[in-house]
N, C-alpha and C positions, 0 to 999 in steps of 0.2 A: 344577177347571175354570178357575180364575183363572190358574194357571200355564200352562194350554193357550193361553189368549188372549194372555198375555205372550209366549210363544214364537212365536205367530202374528204378533204385531206386530213382533217381532224379525226374523222372516223377511221381512216386508214391507220393513223398512228395508234388509235385506241385498239386496233386489231393487230398490233405489233408489226406493222410494216413501217420501217423508219423512212421518213420523208424529210430531207435536209432543206435548208432555206434555198439552196441553189436548185434543187429538184422542184420546189414550190414555184420558183420563177419559171422553170421549164414547163411545168404543168399549166400555168396561166397562158404562156405563149402557145402551147398546144391547143388549148381551148379557143384562143383567139383565132387560130388557124382553121380548126375543123368545126367549131360551133357546137351547139347542143341539138341540132335538128336530127342528125343521124345517130341513133343510139349505139349501133354496132361500131361505127367509125370512132365515136367518142370513147367507147370502152377500150377498143384496141389501141388507140393512140395514147391514151393515158396509161394503159398497161405497159406499153413499150417504154414510156417515159419513167414510170415509177417502180415497177416490179423488177427485182434484180435476181430472182431465183425462182425455181419451179414452185417452191413452197409459197413464196410471196405472190406468184401469179394466181395460185389457187385461192389464197386469201383475198387478193384483189377482186377476182371475179365474184366471190361471195359478197364482199362489201359493196361492190358496184350494184349488184342485183337488189340487195336489201335497200340501199340508199335511194336508188332511182325508181323504186317500185312504190306505187301508191294504191293500196288495196282498200283504203278507207272509203266508205260511201259508194263502193262499186255496186253493191246489191241494194241500193236505195229503192229502186223500182219494185223489187220483190219484197223486201223486208218492211217497207213503209207504205204498203198499199193503202191501209186505212188512213194514214196521215195525208198521203198524196191525194186520195179521192175526197177526203174530208176537208181539205184546205179551202176549197171554194165555198164549202158550206159554213165555215167558221166566220163569224162576224169580225171583220178586220179591226173594229174598235176594241174587241176583247183582248187582242194581242198587240195592240199598238204600243204599249209601254215596254215591250221586250223585243229588241232586234233579233235575239237568238231564236225566240219563238217564231217570228216571221220567217227567219232563214230556214228553220227546220220544216215549216209547213209549206213554204212557197219557194225556197231557194233551190238551186240546181246542185248537182253533185260537185261540180268544180267550185261553186261558191262556198259550199260547206268545207271542202278540202282546203281551200285557201284560208278560210277563217281559222281552221284548226292549225295550220302551219304558222299563221301570225301569232296565235295564242301560245303555241309551243315555244316560239322564239322569245316571246315576252316573258314567259314563265321559266325559261331556262331548262327545258326538258333535256337538252343535250348535255347538261351537267350531271345527269344521273350516273351513279357509280355502283349501287348495290340493289339487289332484287327487292329488298325491303322498302326501297324508296319509290317503287313504281306507283303505288296508290297515292302517295303524297304528291308526286308530280302530275299524276292523272287529275287529281282534284284541282291543283293550281291551274292547269291548262284549261279545265272546264270553267273555272271561275273567271279566267281571263276572257272566255267567250261570252260570259254573262249568265252562267247557270244559276247563280243565287237569285238573280232578279227573276228568272223564269220560274224557279221553285216558289218564290213568293207569289207569283201570278197564279200558279196552279193551285196553291192553297186558297187564294182569294176566290178563284172560280169555283172551287169545291164548296166554299161557304156561301156562295151566291144563291144556292137552292133554286136555280132556274134551269130549264131544260137545255138552253143554249150554252149556259156556263158549264154545266156538268159535262155536256158532250165535248166542249172545247178542252176542258181539263183532262178528259180521257184521252183525247188525241195528243195533247201535250205530254202526258205521262208516258204514252207509247213512244213518242218522239224522244223523250228524256232517256228512256231505257236504251233505245237504239243509239243515241249519241254517246251514252256512257260505254256501251259495248265497243263502238268504233274508237273512242278515246283510249280504251284499254288496249286495243289492238295497236294503235299508233305508239303508245308508250312502250309496249313490249318490243316493238321494232326499234325504237330509240335505244332501249336497253341492249338489244343485240348489237347495235352499231357502236355504242360508246362505252358500254360497261361490261360486256360479256367477259373480257379478259382482265377486268379490274380485280375480280376475285382470284384469278390465277396469279396475277402479279402479287397480290397480298400474300397468297400462300407461298409463292417463291421467296418473297422477302423473309417470311418466317423460317422456311427451310434453310436458307443460307446461313442463318444464325443458330440453327438447331444442331445439337451434337450428332455427329455421324452415326454413333452407336444407337441413337434414339430414333433414327429415320425408319418409318414403318415400311413394310413391303409394298403397300399400295402407293407409296410416294417414290418408289425407285425410278420409274420412268420419268417422272417430273424432275427428279434430282439429276438424272442423266442429261436431260435437256439443259438444265441450269449449268452443269459442269461444262458441257460442250460450248455453251454460249460464253462462259468465262474464258475457256481456253482459246476460243476464236478471237476474243478481244485481246488477249495477250499476244497471240500470234500476229495479229494485225499491227499491234504496237511495235513489236520486235522487228517485223519486216519493214515497217516504215523507217525505223532507225537505220536498218541495214542499207536501205536505198540512199540514205544521206551520206554514206561513207565515201562515195566517189570524190567528194570535194571536201567536206568538213567545214571548218571555220577559218577565217583569215588569221594567219600567224603574223601579227604586226611587227614583232621584233625581227624575225628572220627576213621579212619583206623589206624593211628599212635597211638592214645590213646588206642584202643582196643588191639594192639599188643605190648604194653610196656613190658608185661611179657615175650615176645620172643625177647627182645633186639631190638625191632623196626622192626624185620623181618615180613613182611605182610602175615602171615599165614591166617588171616581172613580179608577179605575186606568188607568195608561198602560202599553202593551205595546210592547216593541221589535219592530218588524216586520222580517222577513227577506225581502229582495227577491231573487227568483231569476229570472235571465234565461234564456230558452230558448237553448241553445247554437247558435251559428252557426259551422259548421266547413267549411273548405275543405281538401280532401286532394289533395296532388300526389304521385303515386307513380311512381317509376322502375320500369318493368316490363321492364328488360333482364334477361338470363338470370341475372345474379348476385343479383338481389334480387326476382325475380318471385314466389317463394314467400312472402316476407315481405309483399309487397303484397297477395297473395291473402287472407291471414289478417287483415291490417289492415282491408281493405275489408269482409270478412265481419263482423268485430267491429263496425265502425261502423254498417253497415246493419242489424245485429241490435238496435241501440239506437234503432230508429225511434220507440219510445214516448217517448223523452226528447229526441232531437235533432230540432228542428223544421226546420232548414235544413242540408242536407248536400250539398255539391257536390264531385264527385270528378273528378280529372283524371289522365291517365296519359301517360307519354312514354318514349321511349328516344332518339329524335331529336326530331321534332316533337311538340308537345303537343296532345291532344284532350280534350274533356269526355266522360266516360263515365257521367254521372249517369243519363241516359235508358236506357242499356243495362242498368245495374244495377237500375233500377226496374222495367223490363219483364221481366227475366229473373232467375233465381236467380244468386247469385254463382258457383256451381259451373258454370253454363252460360255466364255472361257473361265470366269470365276467359279461357277459350280464344278467344272471339271478339275480345276486346281484344288479346290477344297476337298473334293472326293479323293484326290491323290495324297495330299499331305495335311489337310486341315483337321482341326478339332482333335489334335493330339497334345500331350503335355509339352509345353514350350521349353526348348533347350537352346538358349542363345549361344552357349559355348560350342555346341555341336554344329550349329549353323555357321558360325564364324570359322570353325575348323574346316568345314566342307568348302567354304568360299576360298579359304587360304590354299587348300590343296588343289583346287581345279581352276580358279579364276583370278587369283591375286596378281598374276603376271600381266593381266590386261589393264590393271589400274596404273595410271601415270599422272603426271602433274597437270593434265588437262581434264581429268575426270572428277566429276562431282558425285559423291556417294550420298544417297538419301536412304536413311534407315527409318522405317516406320514400325514402331512397336512400343510396348509399355515397359520394356526392360525388366520384366519379372521372369526370373530364370528357374523358378521351382527349386531353388537351393542347389542348383548344379553349378559347375565351374563356369564363371562368366567369360573366361579367356580374355582378360584385359590386355594381355600381351598382343593379341591379334588386333584389338582395337587400336593400340598404339601403332602397329604396323600400317593399318589403313590410314590413320591420321598422317603418318610420315610420307606415304606414297601418293596420296590423292591431292588434288587441288583444294578440295574442302570436303568435310564430312558433316552432314546435316542430319540430326536426329529429330524425328517428329514423334511426339508422344501424345496419344489421345487423352492421357490422364492429366489432371491439374498438377501443377508443380508441387503443391503441398503434399501430394501423395508419393512423390519421388523419395526413395529411400525407406519407405515403410514396408514392413513384411519382407517379401523376397525380392523387392525391387533393387536393382543394382545401378539405377540411373545416376546417382552421384559419382560413381566410379567411371561409368561409361562417358558421362558428359565431360570429364577431364580431357578426353581425346576426341572431342567434337568441336569443330569450329563454331557450330551453332547447335544448340539443343533447346527446343521450344515446344510448348504445348500446341497441338494441332488437333482440334476437336470438331471444327466446322468447315464447311466449304469455303467460307470467307477466309479462314486461316490458310487453307490450301492455296487459294489465289494469291494471297500476300506473299507466302513463302516462295512459291514457284516464280513469281515476278522478281523477287530478290535474287533468286538463283540465276535467272536469265540476265539480270543486270551485271552479274559478275563476269560475264563473257564480253563486256565492252571494255576496250582499252583505248586510251588516247595517246 
């Protein structure tokens, strides 16, 4: 039974329900307390122990039903009528050399199910990862049950040219077909448990490294889930550090100095305090056609960090610049982006005009605690780049970070003003994938830690 629970926890992890070592111990204690006899009690108890959100509860219920349901051989009485009625007519000596043949003709439903479970464990069916492996593991499992030996017996009975041998071969062939069908059903269920999300994970790993401008429309929802998951990981990491600031680490030097009156015995301890500022971020996004996809995912990432970032103002431009904070707060990013693009997107890019608009209406809000993130390719369509305003942003802000979807080798080619803009950026880097976004935003959050 312990192995059964271990396999169930493995299936939960495969269905993207995280189960920590401590939760594994709790699950074993729960099963020790409630046992396996009452299915509903077991499910509810394990669900309370392991599922931590409504989404995980739904996945848990699905996984539990699939894992603890055994449909194989349930219809044996109906589907195997010929074999069942003919078992007593078959000479036992004809099938004596094949335990599997005897089991199929004479064994019960539970005997067959247990034999298949043992064969599945021996052949490693739980290691299935891709749909293309189902036939491979299906055959391995049947070979473990003794199918090859049974197939040789069927061939020998067909060659015997006796009425009894031919009849026995026909019954075994029918039993073979039934067994193969049940094995396919069992393997499909194992694929649902252990491998259904493997393809999704593989696709996610590919998308994380794919250029944001190359993400197809059909992958947007998948990318939104990936971005939110990354943002949640950063938010959790940042909040954990913030909780540690109440004490910090022991300041040995100041502790010894303070306790000199006590002959160095540390009656009074002094702790180094870590001061963490709440991030104050201003985002200026170019939403022209060339970088609109990157802007979409940057905004989604930042607005998913609402637990961490106390002040976030977002601006967008292609020609003129407008503030889009209210749009993003009132609507989801998925709904807000099309509205923003309809207002100002897909127009000739004018960085100088956008910087002038920001200077005129919003420059006073920038101070030494503000991080400015600019997302764009720096291509000005040969208009005035207003480098003087970039210098002003650099002097007023805590830091200016420029994220460019283009490779650095393209900077300065054609109408690109990136070499001039980067002079007044604390950081100017290529940001073309979601992985790049995660790394850069993590670095930004780190700058708000002070010792």
